[in-house]
C-alpha positions as CSV (number, residue, x, y, z in Angstrom):
1,M,-35.1,-41.9,65.4
2,T,-37.3,-40.7,68.2
3,N,-40.5,-38.8,67.7
4,D,-39.7,-35.4,69.0
5,G,-42.2,-32.6,69.2
6,L,-42.0,-29.8,66.7
7,D,-43.7,-26.4,67.1
8,I,-45.3,-25.0,64.0
9,R,-47.5,-21.9,63.5
10,I,-50.3,-21.9,61.0
11,M,-52.7,-19.0,60.6
12,D,-51.5,-17.4,63.8
13,K,-52.0,-20.5,65.9
14,D,-49.4,-22.7,67.4
15,Y,-49.4,-26.4,67.1
16,R,-47.1,-29.1,68.6
17,V,-46.7,-32.0,66.3
18,A,-44.9,-35.3,66.9
19,C,-42.3,-35.8,64.2
20,P,-39.0,-37.8,63.9
21,Q,-36.0,-35.5,63.9
22,D,-35.0,-36.5,60.4
23,Q,-38.3,-35.3,59.0
24,Q,-38.6,-32.0,60.9
25,A,-37.2,-29.8,58.1
26,S,-39.7,-31.3,55.6
27,L,-42.6,-30.8,58.0
28,K,-41.5,-27.2,58.6
29,D,-41.5,-26.6,54.8
30,S,-44.9,-28.3,54.6
31,A,-46.3,-26.1,57.3
32,R,-44.9,-23.0,55.7
33,F,-46.3,-24.0,52.3
34,L,-49.8,-24.6,53.9
35,N,-49.7,-21.4,55.8
36,D,-48.8,-19.5,52.6
37,R,-51.8,-21.1,50.8
38,L,-54.2,-20.4,53.7
39,N,-53.1,-16.7,53.9
40,E,-53.4,-16.3,50.2
41,I,-57.0,-17.5,50.4
42,K,-57.6,-15.3,53.4
43,R,-56.1,-12.2,51.6
44,K,-58.4,-12.7,48.6
45,G,-61.2,-12.0,51.1
46,S,-63.9,-14.0,49.3
47,I,-64.0,-16.7,52.0
48,I,-64.6,-15.9,55.7
49,G,-63.8,-18.2,58.6
50,T,-60.8,-20.2,59.5
51,E,-62.5,-23.5,58.9
52,R,-63.8,-22.6,55.4
53,I,-60.4,-21.2,54.5
54,A,-58.8,-24.5,55.6
55,I,-61.3,-26.5,53.6
56,M,-60.7,-24.5,50.5
57,A,-56.9,-24.8,50.8
58,A,-57.3,-28.6,51.4
59,L,-59.5,-28.9,48.3
60,N,-57.1,-26.9,46.1
61,L,-54.2,-29.0,47.3
62,A,-56.0,-32.3,46.8
63,H,-57.0,-31.1,43.3
64,E,-53.4,-30.3,42.4
65,L,-52.2,-33.6,43.9
66,L,-54.6,-35.6,41.9
67,G,-53.8,-33.6,38.8
68,S,-50.1,-34.3,39.2
69,Q,-50.7,-38.0,39.7
70,E,-52.7,-38.0,36.4
71,F,-49.8,-36.3,34.7
72,A,-47.4,-38.8,36.2
73,G,-49.6,-41.6,34.8
74,D,-49.0,-40.0,31.4
75,F,-45.2,-40.5,31.9
76,E,-45.7,-44.1,32.8
77,D,-47.6,-44.6,29.5
78,V,-44.7,-42.9,27.6
79,D,-42.2,-45.1,29.4
80,N,-44.1,-48.2,28.4
81,R,-44.2,-47.0,24.8
82,I,-40.5,-46.4,24.8
83,L,-39.8,-49.8,26.3
84,N,-41.9,-51.4,23.6
85,L,-40.1,-49.5,20.9
86,Q,-36.7,-50.5,22.3
87,K,-37.8,-54.2,22.2
88,K,-38.9,-53.8,18.6
89,I,-35.7,-52.1,17.7
90,N,-33.6,-54.9,19.4
91,I,-35.6,-57.6,17.6
92,A,-35.1,-55.8,14.3
93,L,-31.4,-55.4,14.9
94,R,-31.1,-59.1,15.7
95,D,-32.9,-60.0,12.6
96,I,-30.5,-57.8,10.6
97,E,-27.4,-59.4,12.2
98,V,-28.7,-62.9,11.5
99,A,-29.4,-62.2,7.8
């Protein structure tokens, strides 16, 4: 796994990024996703300037990421509750079998 260069284009600018070959497809998808987000903000026209557009896209993505992590935390809580219920059920079944 060598770090090969990958050419990506974001907001009409070309970038060369070091990236292992086995991760290049994922990086291309990420670049396409980011470029779509940046262009969406640019099309809305309310924000002017490449740097400001990039900051707004980064802020939106960070907000979505943190929101999804919060949601994932809810699943962990549900998983813990299910495990606790399974333990209680197993204890109750053992008590029934003993009696």
